[in-house]
Kinemage of the C-alpha trace (Angstrom):
@kinemage 1
@onewidth
@group {chain A} dominant
@subgroup {mainchain}
@vectorlist {calphas} color= white
{ca unk a 1} P -2.925 -41.543 66.654
{ca unk a 2} L -2.323 -40.547 62.628
{ca unk a 3} L -1.207 -37.071 62.355
{ca unk a 4} L -2.377 -34.248 59.641
{ca unk a 5} L 0.975 -34.716 57.842
{ca unk a 6} L 0.772 -38.502 57.710
{ca unk a 7} L -2.830 -38.488 56.978
{ca unk a 8} L -2.391 -36.637 53.671
{ca unk a 9} L 0.600 -38.446 52.795
{ca unk a 10} L -1.621 -41.923 53.084
{ca unk a 11} L -4.539 -39.881 50.764
{ca unk a 12} L -2.213 -38.982 48.102
{ca unk a 13} L -0.900 -42.794 48.012
{ca unk a 14} L -4.416 -44.111 47.458
{ca unk a 15} L -5.707 -41.748 45.067
{ca unk a 16} L -5.268 -42.782 41.301
{ca unk a 17} L -2.844 -40.700 38.965
{ca unk a 18} L -4.775 -40.236 36.067
{ca unk a 19} L -3.284 -41.600 33.096
{ca unk a 20} L -2.286 -40.319 29.683
{ca unk a 21} L -3.602 -41.313 26.282
{ca unk a 22} L -0.991 -43.413 24.787
{ca unk a 23} L -0.831 -40.470 21.670
{ca unk a 24} L -0.137 -37.612 23.851
{ca unk a 25} L 3.333 -39.437 25.308
{ca unk a 26} L 5.222 -39.710 22.025
{ca unk a 27} L 3.870 -36.556 21.390
{ca unk a 28} L 5.475 -34.912 24.258
{ca unk a 29} L 9.075 -36.512 23.667
{ca unk a 30} L 9.081 -35.326 20.395
{ca unk a 31} L 8.989 -31.850 21.446
{ca unk a 32} L 11.362 -33.139 23.905
{ca unk a 33} L 13.871 -34.024 21.220
{ca unk a 34} L 12.684 -30.990 18.986
{ca unk a 35} L 14.023 -28.521 21.304
{ca unk a 36} L 17.224 -29.881 22.466
{ca unk a 37} L 18.590 -30.818 19.319
{ca unk a 38} L 18.122 -27.307 18.359
{ca unk a 39} L 19.192 -25.551 20.797
{ca unk a 40} L 22.886 -23.762 19.696
{ca unk a 41} L 23.703 -24.779 23.396
{ca unk a 42} L 24.688 -28.340 23.522
{ca unk a 43} L 23.466 -30.574 26.282
{ca unk a 44} L 25.830 -31.751 28.922
{ca unk a 45} L 24.607 -34.855 28.229
{ca unk a 46} L 25.572 -34.828 24.096
{ca unk a 47} L 28.993 -33.377 25.267
{ca unk a 48} L 30.100 -36.285 27.703
{ca unk a 49} L 28.249 -38.679 25.013
{ca unk a 50} L 30.308 -37.211 22.464
{ca unk a 51} L 33.830 -36.642 23.760
{ca unk a 52} L 33.183 -40.919 24.621
{ca unk a 53} L 32.977 -41.466 21.460
{ca unk a 54} L 29.390 -42.415 21.595
{ca unk a 55} L 27.912 -40.719 19.373
{ca unk a 56} L 24.973 -43.367 17.446
{ca unk a 57} L 23.219 -43.395 21.739
{ca unk a 58} L 22.908 -39.206 21.163
{ca unk a 59} L 19.356 -37.729 20.772
{ca unk a 60} L 20.964 -36.361 17.305
{ca unk a 61} L 21.870 -39.560 16.180
{ca unk a 62} L 17.795 -40.729 16.855
{ca unk a 63} L 16.400 -37.747 15.331
{ca unk a 64} L 19.438 -38.429 11.726
{ca unk a 65} L 17.502 -42.456 12.083
{ca unk a 66} L 13.462 -41.571 12.591
{ca unk a 67} L 14.116 -38.019 9.888
{ca unk a 68} L 10.338 -38.413 9.150
{ca unk a 69} L 9.505 -38.583 12.511
{ca unk a 70} L 10.855 -34.913 12.245
{ca unk a 71} L 10.598 -32.122 9.932
{ca unk a 72} L 13.659 -31.232 7.668
{ca unk a 73} L 14.470 -27.992 10.384
{ca unk a 74} L 15.549 -30.580 13.340
{ca unk a 75} L 17.093 -33.077 10.721
{ca unk a 76} L 18.993 -30.595 9.847
{ca unk a 77} L 20.023 -29.082 13.487
{ca unk a 78} L 21.270 -32.597 14.592
{ca unk a 79} L 23.076 -32.906 11.442
{ca unk a 80} L 24.873 -29.843 11.687
{ca unk a 81} L 25.552 -30.320 15.968
{ca unk a 82} L 26.197 -34.157 14.604
{ca unk a 83} L 29.353 -32.455 12.408
{ca unk a 84} L 30.580 -29.555 14.025
{ca unk a 85} L 31.379 -32.187 17.267
{ca unk a 86} L 32.226 -34.919 15.826
């Protein structure tokens, strides 16, 4: 006999997850990037990459490289952070 818990897990596994529209995901990524880059406190990942001399792998570097995709404020924040922690 199958338990109620197992039946629920099986049902959840068989339930299709609604897919997001293609344009929603980049907007979420841009929002996430904006929040990290404009934060006053650098993330642990940023600090670790700078510590290992790999600034080209930081989110800030990606924002600078793709500056046409972000507002001037976000790009300026990225530049300031890169200069400050270089």
